[in-house]
Structures are given as structure tokens and as C-alpha cells.
Backbone as XML, in Angstrom:
<?xml version="1.0"?>
<chain id="A" units="angstrom">
  <residue number="1" name="MET">
    <atom name="N" x="17.567" y="-5.201" z="-24.570"/>
    <atom name="CA" x="17.196" y="-5.131" z="-25.828"/>
    <atom name="C" x="17.554" y="-5.065" z="-26.865"/>
  </residue>
  <residue number="2" name="ALA">
    <atom name="N" x="18.712" y="-4.040" z="-26.887"/>
    <atom name="CA" x="19.462" y="-3.516" z="-27.810"/>
    <atom name="C" x="19.504" y="-4.576" z="-28.500"/>
  </residue>
  <residue number="3" name="LEU">
    <atom name="N" x="20.156" y="-5.866" z="-27.653"/>
    <atom name="CA" x="20.763" y="-6.696" z="-28.835"/>
    <atom name="C" x="19.644" y="-7.408" z="-29.623"/>
  </residue>
  <residue number="4" name="GLU">
    <atom name="N" x="18.508" y="-7.738" z="-28.626"/>
    <atom name="CA" x="17.566" y="-8.739" z="-29.442"/>
    <atom name="C" x="17.499" y="-7.994" z="-30.694"/>
  </residue>
  <residue number="5" name="TRP">
    <atom name="N" x="16.974" y="-6.946" z="-31.101"/>
    <atom name="CA" x="16.658" y="-6.577" z="-32.197"/>
    <atom name="C" x="17.687" y="-6.663" z="-33.457"/>
  </residue>
  <residue number="6" name="LYS">
    <atom name="N" x="18.760" y="-6.441" z="-33.113"/>
    <atom name="CA" x="19.919" y="-6.966" z="-34.021"/>
    <atom name="C" x="20.151" y="-8.103" z="-34.426"/>
  </residue>
  <residue number="7" name="GLU">
    <atom name="N" x="19.595" y="-8.893" z="-33.673"/>
    <atom name="CA" x="19.738" y="-10.143" z="-33.688"/>
    <atom name="C" x="18.482" y="-10.904" z="-34.742"/>
  </residue>
  <residue number="8" name="GLN">
    <atom name="N" x="17.564" y="-10.042" z="-35.124"/>
    <atom name="CA" x="16.357" y="-10.015" z="-35.791"/>
    <atom name="C" x="16.393" y="-9.761" z="-37.061"/>
  </residue>
  <residue number="9" name="ILE">
    <atom name="N" x="17.731" y="-8.881" z="-37.566"/>
    <atom name="CA" x="18.006" y="-8.476" z="-39.149"/>
    <atom name="C" x="19.310" y="-9.416" z="-39.708"/>
  </residue>
  <residue number="10" name="SER">
    <atom name="N" x="19.131" y="-9.298" z="-40.665"/>
    <atom name="CA" x="20.220" y="-10.221" z="-41.620"/>
    <atom name="C" x="20.675" y="-9.865" z="-42.822"/>
  </residue>
  <residue number="11" name="SER">
    <atom name="N" x="21.597" y="-10.007" z="-42.882"/>
    <atom name="CA" x="22.110" y="-9.916" z="-44.368"/>
    <atom name="C" x="22.682" y="-11.204" z="-45.528"/>
  </residue>
  <residue number="12" name="ASN">
    <atom name="N" x="21.865" y="-11.910" z="-46.484"/>
    <atom name="CA" x="22.841" y="-12.557" z="-46.794"/>
    <atom name="C" x="22.987" y="-12.350" z="-48.401"/>
  </residue>
  <residue number="13" name="ILE">
    <atom name="N" x="24.062" y="-12.496" z="-48.925"/>
    <atom name="CA" x="24.230" y="-12.281" z="-50.278"/>
    <atom name="C" x="23.070" y="-12.894" z="-51.339"/>
  </residue>
  <residue number="14" name="ASN">
    <atom name="N" x="22.823" y="-14.162" z="-51.053"/>
    <atom name="CA" x="22.121" y="-14.852" z="-51.977"/>
    <atom name="C" x="20.474" y="-14.313" z="-51.791"/>
  </residue>
  <residue number="15" name="ILE">
    <atom name="N" x="19.770" y="-13.597" z="-50.610"/>
    <atom name="CA" x="18.892" y="-13.193" z="-50.427"/>
    <atom name="C" x="18.740" y="-11.489" z="-50.788"/>
  </residue>
  <residue number="16" name="CYS">
    <atom name="N" x="18.004" y="-11.219" z="-51.521"/>
    <atom name="CA" x="17.707" y="-9.840" z="-51.728"/>
    <atom name="C" x="19.392" y="-9.006" z="-52.108"/>
  </residue>
  <residue number="17" name="HIS">
    <atom name="N" x="20.081" y="-9.756" z="-52.802"/>
    <atom name="CA" x="21.361" y="-8.946" z="-53.091"/>
    <atom name="C" x="22.283" y="-8.694" z="-51.220"/>
  </residue>
  <residue number="18" name="GLY">
    <atom name="N" x="21.894" y="-8.881" z="-50.537"/>
    <atom name="CA" x="22.718" y="-8.814" z="-49.001"/>
    <atom name="C" x="22.157" y="-8.021" z="-48.842"/>
  </residue>
  <residue number="19" name="LYS">
    <atom name="N" x="21.188" y="-7.048" z="-49.332"/>
    <atom name="CA" x="20.166" y="-5.999" z="-48.726"/>
    <atom name="C" x="19.845" y="-6.547" z="-47.227"/>
  </residue>
  <residue number="20" name="VAL">
    <atom name="N" x="19.953" y="-5.777" z="-46.150"/>
    <atom name="CA" x="19.664" y="-6.203" z="-44.676"/>
    <atom name="C" x="17.882" y="-6.294" z="-44.733"/>
  </residue>
  <residue number="21" name="CYS">
    <atom name="N" x="17.742" y="-7.615" z="-44.431"/>
    <atom name="CA" x="16.287" y="-7.913" z="-44.372"/>
    <atom name="C" x="16.127" y="-8.409" z="-42.736"/>
  </residue>
  <residue number="22" name="ILE">
    <atom name="N" x="14.849" y="-8.679" z="-42.660"/>
    <atom name="CA" x="14.066" y="-9.044" z="-41.212"/>
    <atom name="C" x="14.722" y="-10.764" z="-41.519"/>
  </residue>
  <residue number="23" name="LYS">
    <atom name="N" x="15.050" y="-11.270" z="-40.753"/>
    <atom name="CA" x="16.029" y="-12.249" z="-40.640"/>
    <atom name="C" x="14.358" y="-13.453" z="-40.951"/>
  </residue>
  <residue number="24" name="GLY">
    <atom name="N" x="15.035" y="-14.322" z="-41.649"/>
    <atom name="CA" x="13.670" y="-15.318" z="-41.932"/>
    <atom name="C" x="12.501" y="-15.343" z="-42.873"/>
  </residue>
  <residue number="25" name="THR">
    <atom name="N" x="13.255" y="-13.859" z="-43.088"/>
    <atom name="CA" x="12.304" y="-13.299" z="-44.905"/>
    <atom name="C" x="12.967" y="-12.587" z="-45.604"/>
  </residue>
  <residue number="26" name="ARG">
    <atom name="N" x="11.869" y="-12.216" z="-46.783"/>
    <atom name="CA" x="13.314" y="-11.869" z="-47.881"/>
    <atom name="C" x="11.976" y="-10.229" z="-48.179"/>
  </residue>
  <residue number="27" name="VAL">
    <atom name="N" x="11.786" y="-9.751" z="-46.608"/>
    <atom name="CA" x="11.577" y="-8.808" z="-46.460"/>
    <atom name="C" x="12.521" y="-7.722" z="-46.023"/>
  </residue>
  <residue number="28" name="MET">
    <atom name="N" x="13.278" y="-6.168" z="-47.266"/>
    <atom name="CA" x="14.386" y="-5.679" z="-46.704"/>
    <atom name="C" x="13.575" y="-4.618" z="-45.972"/>
  </residue>
  <residue number="29" name="VAL">
    <atom name="N" x="14.702" y="-4.291" z="-44.646"/>
    <atom name="CA" x="14.198" y="-3.316" z="-43.852"/>
    <atom name="C" x="14.080" y="-2.209" z="-44.626"/>
  </residue>
  <residue number="30" name="SER">
    <atom name="N" x="14.407" y="-1.839" z="-45.645"/>
    <atom name="CA" x="14.242" y="-0.022" z="-46.161"/>
    <atom name="C" x="12.780" y="0.108" z="-46.614"/>
  </residue>
  <residue number="31" name="VAL">
    <atom name="N" x="12.164" y="-1.307" z="-47.071"/>
    <atom name="CA" x="10.968" y="-1.527" z="-47.545"/>
    <atom name="C" x="10.052" y="-1.342" z="-46.537"/>
  </residue>
  <residue number="32" name="ILE">
    <atom name="N" x="10.194" y="-1.532" z="-45.312"/>
    <atom name="CA" x="9.562" y="-1.713" z="-43.880"/>
    <atom name="C" x="9.260" y="-0.264" z="-43.690"/>
  </residue>
  <residue number="33" name="LEU">
    <atom name="N" x="10.543" y="0.336" z="-43.893"/>
    <atom name="CA" x="10.792" y="2.002" z="-43.415"/>
    <atom name="C" x="9.797" y="2.905" z="-44.139"/>
  </residue>
  <residue number="34" name="ASP">
    <atom name="N" x="10.284" y="2.546" z="-45.806"/>
    <atom name="CA" x="9.414" y="3.326" z="-46.969"/>
    <atom name="C" x="7.992" y="2.858" z="-46.514"/>
  </residue>
  <residue number="35" name="CYS">
    <atom name="N" x="7.542" y="1.782" z="-46.270"/>
    <atom name="CA" x="5.938" y="1.805" z="-45.662"/>
    <atom name="C" x="5.670" y="2.293" z="-44.776"/>
  </residue>
  <residue number="36" name="VAL">
    <atom name="N" x="6.480" y="3.221" z="-43.022"/>
    <atom name="CA" x="6.143" y="3.415" z="-42.017"/>
    <atom name="C" x="6.043" y="5.036" z="-42.577"/>
  </residue>
  <residue number="37" name="ALA">
    <atom name="N" x="6.858" y="5.611" z="-43.698"/>
    <atom name="CA" x="7.096" y="6.719" z="-43.865"/>
    <atom name="C" x="6.110" y="7.151" z="-45.096"/>
  </residue>
  <residue number="38" name="GLU">
    <atom name="N" x="5.452" y="6.412" z="-45.632"/>
    <atom name="CA" x="4.199" y="6.749" z="-46.382"/>
    <atom name="C" x="2.878" y="6.457" z="-45.457"/>
  </residue>
  <residue number="39" name="GLY">
    <atom name="N" x="3.014" y="6.360" z="-44.031"/>
    <atom name="CA" x="1.793" y="6.321" z="-43.420"/>
    <atom name="C" x="0.860" y="5.230" z="-43.146"/>
  </residue>
  <residue number="40" name="MET">
    <atom name="N" x="1.914" y="4.016" z="-43.224"/>
    <atom name="CA" x="1.217" y="2.440" z="-43.229"/>
    <atom name="C" x="1.465" y="2.393" z="-41.813"/>
  </residue>
  <residue number="41" name="GLY">
    <atom name="N" x="0.641" y="1.496" z="-41.262"/>
    <atom name="CA" x="0.614" y="1.314" z="-39.515"/>
    <atom name="C" x="1.208" y="-0.205" z="-39.952"/>
  </residue>
  <residue number="42" name="GLU">
    <atom name="N" x="1.506" y="-0.856" z="-38.667"/>
    <atom name="CA" x="2.041" y="-1.937" z="-38.550"/>
    <atom name="C" x="0.635" y="-3.116" z="-39.092"/>
  </residue>
  <residue number="43" name="GLU">
    <atom name="N" x="-0.162" y="-3.296" z="-38.481"/>
    <atom name="CA" x="-1.296" y="-4.018" z="-39.269"/>
    <atom name="C" x="-1.496" y="-3.963" z="-40.787"/>
  </residue>
  <residue number="44" name="GLU">
    <atom name="N" x="-1.427" y="-3.143" z="-41.499"/>
    <atom name="CA" x="-1.340" y="-2.972" z="-42.738"/>
    <atom name="C" x="-0.227" y="-3.093" z="-43.578"/>
  </residue>
  <residue number="45" name="ILE">
    <atom name="N" x="0.930" y="-3.187" z="-43.002"/>
    <atom name="CA" x="2.340" y="-3.578" z="-43.155"/>
    <atom name="C" x="2.370" y="-5.159" z="-43.063"/>
  </residue>
  <residue number="46" name="LEU">
    <atom name="N" x="1.662" y="-5.884" z="-42.233"/>
    <atom name="CA" x="1.937" y="-7.129" z="-42.050"/>
    <atom name="C" x="1.179" y="-7.703" z="-42.922"/>
  </residue>
  <residue number="47" name="LYS">
    <atom name="N" x="-0.258" y="-6.951" z="-43.179"/>
    <atom name="CA" x="-1.251" y="-7.711" z="-44.095"/>
    <atom name="C" x="-0.360" y="-7.674" z="-45.268"/>
  </residue>
  <residue number="48" name="GLU">
    <atom name="N" x="0.201" y="-6.642" z="-45.694"/>
    <atom name="CA" x="1.015" y="-6.775" z="-47.121"/>
    <atom name="C" x="1.917" y="-7.667" z="-47.324"/>
  </residue>
  <residue number="49" name="TYR">
    <atom name="N" x="2.843" y="-7.650" z="-46.291"/>
    <atom name="CA" x="3.900" y="-8.919" z="-46.438"/>
    <atom name="C" x="3.867" y="-9.795" z="-44.989"/>
  </residue>
  <residue number="50" name="PRO">
    <atom name="N" x="2.836" y="-11.044" z="-45.717"/>
    <atom name="CA" x="2.290" y="-12.002" z="-44.306"/>
    <atom name="C" x="3.588" y="-12.984" z="-43.981"/>
  </residue>
  <residue number="51" name="SER">
    <atom name="N" x="4.960" y="-12.842" z="-44.257"/>
    <atom name="CA" x="6.190" y="-13.171" z="-43.873"/>
    <atom name="C" x="6.711" y="-12.603" z="-42.596"/>
  </residue>
  <residue number="52" name="LEU">
    <atom name="N" x="6.177" y="-11.560" z="-42.389"/>
    <atom name="CA" x="6.336" y="-10.625" z="-41.052"/>
    <atom name="C" x="5.712" y="-11.216" z="-39.842"/>
  </residue>
  <residue number="53" name="LYS">
    <atom name="N" x="6.603" y="-10.880" z="-38.796"/>
    <atom name="CA" x="5.413" y="-10.849" z="-37.730"/>
    <atom name="C" x="5.227" y="-10.033" z="-36.554"/>
  </residue>
  <residue number="54" name="LYS">
    <atom name="N" x="4.332" y="-9.799" z="-35.562"/>
    <atom name="CA" x="4.421" y="-8.748" z="-34.960"/>
    <atom name="C" x="6.006" y="-8.450" z="-34.309"/>
  </residue>
  <residue number="55" name="GLY">
    <atom name="N" x="5.992" y="-6.795" z="-34.155"/>
    <atom name="CA" x="7.455" y="-6.585" z="-33.870"/>
    <atom name="C" x="8.486" y="-6.464" z="-35.106"/>
  </residue>
  <residue number="56" name="ASP">
    <atom name="N" x="8.123" y="-6.857" z="-36.004"/>
    <atom name="CA" x="8.925" y="-6.646" z="-37.167"/>
    <atom name="C" x="9.408" y="-5.155" z="-37.617"/>
  </residue>
  <residue number="57" name="VAL">
    <atom name="N" x="8.439" y="-4.757" z="-37.605"/>
    <atom name="CA" x="8.237" y="-2.991" z="-37.810"/>
    <atom name="C" x="9.015" y="-2.579" z="-37.134"/>
  </residue>
  <residue number="58" name="ASN">
    <atom name="N" x="8.809" y="-2.669" z="-35.566"/>
    <atom name="CA" x="9.818" y="-1.655" z="-34.525"/>
    <atom name="C" x="10.939" y="-2.556" z="-34.816"/>
  </residue>
  <residue number="59" name="VAL">
    <atom name="N" x="11.292" y="-3.613" z="-35.114"/>
    <atom name="CA" x="12.860" y="-3.908" z="-35.400"/>
    <atom name="C" x="13.407" y="-3.292" z="-36.522"/>
  </residue>
  <residue number="60" name="ALA">
    <atom name="N" x="12.557" y="-2.688" z="-37.889"/>
    <atom name="CA" x="13.048" y="-1.799" z="-38.797"/>
    <atom name="C" x="13.062" y="-0.423" z="-38.132"/>
  </residue>
  <residue number="61" name="LEU">
    <atom name="N" x="12.333" y="-0.030" z="-37.538"/>
    <atom name="CA" x="12.386" y="0.948" z="-37.040"/>
    <atom name="C" x="13.882" y="1.549" z="-35.994"/>
  </residue>
  <residue number="62" name="MET">
    <atom name="N" x="13.903" y="0.668" z="-35.171"/>
    <atom name="CA" x="15.032" y="0.874" z="-34.180"/>
    <atom name="C" x="16.250" y="0.359" z="-34.588"/>
  </residue>
  <residue number="63" name="TYR">
    <atom name="N" x="16.796" y="-0.452" z="-36.065"/>
    <atom name="CA" x="17.558" y="-0.012" z="-37.084"/>
    <atom name="C" x="17.476" y="1.037" z="-37.717"/>
  </residue>
  <residue number="64" name="GLY">
    <atom name="N" x="16.510" y="1.578" z="-38.336"/>
    <atom name="CA" x="16.924" y="2.917" z="-38.829"/>
    <atom name="C" x="16.991" y="3.760" z="-37.906"/>
  </residue>
  <residue number="65" name="ALA">
    <atom name="N" x="16.654" y="3.669" z="-36.660"/>
    <atom name="CA" x="17.562" y="5.009" z="-35.430"/>
    <atom name="C" x="18.617" y="4.839" z="-35.203"/>
  </residue>
  <residue number="66" name="SER">
    <atom name="N" x="18.851" y="3.724" z="-35.318"/>
    <atom name="CA" x="20.243" y="3.349" z="-35.273"/>
    <atom name="C" x="21.455" y="3.941" z="-36.057"/>
  </residue>
  <residue number="67" name="LEU">
    <atom name="N" x="21.189" y="3.922" z="-37.313"/>
    <atom name="CA" x="21.978" y="4.242" z="-38.608"/>
    <atom name="C" x="21.869" y="5.528" z="-38.637"/>
  </residue>
  <residue number="68" name="ALA">
    <atom name="N" x="20.346" y="6.379" z="-38.164"/>
    <atom name="CA" x="20.162" y="8.184" z="-38.122"/>
    <atom name="C" x="21.310" y="8.330" z="-37.176"/>
  </residue>
  <residue number="69" name="ARG">
    <atom name="N" x="21.474" y="7.842" z="-36.125"/>
    <atom name="CA" x="22.391" y="8.013" z="-35.083"/>
    <atom name="C" x="23.809" y="8.087" z="-35.004"/>
  </residue>
  <residue number="70" name="GLY">
    <atom name="N" x="23.782" y="7.553" z="-36.546"/>
    <atom name="CA" x="25.918" y="7.419" z="-36.942"/>
    <atom name="C" x="26.344" y="5.642" z="-36.255"/>
  </residue>
  <residue number="71" name="GLU">
    <atom name="N" x="25.339" y="5.078" z="-35.665"/>
    <atom name="CA" x="25.894" y="3.976" z="-35.393"/>
    <atom name="C" x="26.437" y="3.130" z="-36.140"/>
  </residue>
  <residue number="72" name="VAL">
    <atom name="N" x="27.601" y="1.972" z="-35.854"/>
    <atom name="CA" x="27.997" y="1.436" z="-36.875"/>
    <atom name="C" x="27.287" y="-0.012" z="-36.293"/>
  </residue>
  <residue number="73" name="ILE">
    <atom name="N" x="26.799" y="-0.589" z="-37.453"/>
    <atom name="CA" x="25.970" y="-1.860" z="-36.718"/>
    <atom name="C" x="26.361" y="-2.887" z="-37.279"/>
  </residue>
  <residue number="74" name="PRO">
    <atom name="N" x="27.454" y="-3.952" z="-36.891"/>
    <atom name="CA" x="28.011" y="-4.679" z="-37.404"/>
    <atom name="C" x="27.060" y="-5.863" z="-37.993"/>
  </residue>
  <residue number="75" name="LEU">
    <atom name="N" x="27.119" y="-6.565" z="-39.083"/>
    <atom name="CA" x="26.043" y="-7.619" z="-39.628"/>
    <atom name="C" x="27.248" y="-8.899" z="-40.258"/>
  </residue>
  <residue number="76" name="THR">
    <atom name="N" x="27.091" y="-10.073" z="-39.887"/>
    <atom name="CA" x="27.526" y="-10.994" z="-40.083"/>
    <atom name="C" x="27.172" y="-11.189" z="-42.032"/>
  </residue>
  <residue number="77" name="MET">
    <atom name="N" x="27.776" y="-11.114" z="-43.161"/>
    <atom name="CA" x="27.266" y="-11.403" z="-44.107"/>
    <atom name="C" x="26.977" y="-13.214" z="-43.959"/>
  </residue>
  <residue number="78" name="GLU">
    <atom name="N" x="25.732" y="-13.680" z="-44.403"/>
    <atom name="CA" x="25.686" y="-14.677" z="-44.398"/>
    <atom name="C" x="25.746" y="-15.739" z="-46.220"/>
  </residue>
  <residue number="79" name="SER">
    <atom name="N" x="26.226" y="-16.677" z="-46.452"/>
    <atom name="CA" x="26.447" y="-16.894" z="-47.397"/>
    <atom name="C" x="25.395" y="-18.402" z="-48.166"/>
  </residue>
</chain>
């Protein structure tokens, strides 16, 4: 499962200035994490950002948790 969530995030210099996003969207992982920190639930976040799908909030949380553990998450910068 660890590899699966990593495949659902991307970084592309032409999308959101290369910030990490949920693949196939322009929704930055940091935006999702901010929403969760403000107390928004998954359904509320999905309504606010319709390009997201069920499970994307969890992907953002797993990404954030990995960073908090000090893990290095290699991403290929798309162009």
C-alpha cells in the first residue's frame, strides 16, 4: 500500500509551480492538509475541490505523515 499512495502524487513545474499535488488535479497536498487541520472532513473537502476523489485526502495524510517521520519521498519532476 505504501507504494500505491506515492503513485497518486505528482510534481510538475507547469502545475502549481511544481508544488506536490494529487495526480491529475491542481489541488496541492498542502491545501488538503490545511483543510484537515481546520477540521474539515473528507466529504467537505471533496465538495470544495470536485477534482478530488475518495481516498485522495488519505493520500495527502500519508504523504504528510511520511514527511513528519523524516522520510525522503523521491518524486520525479514532470515538465
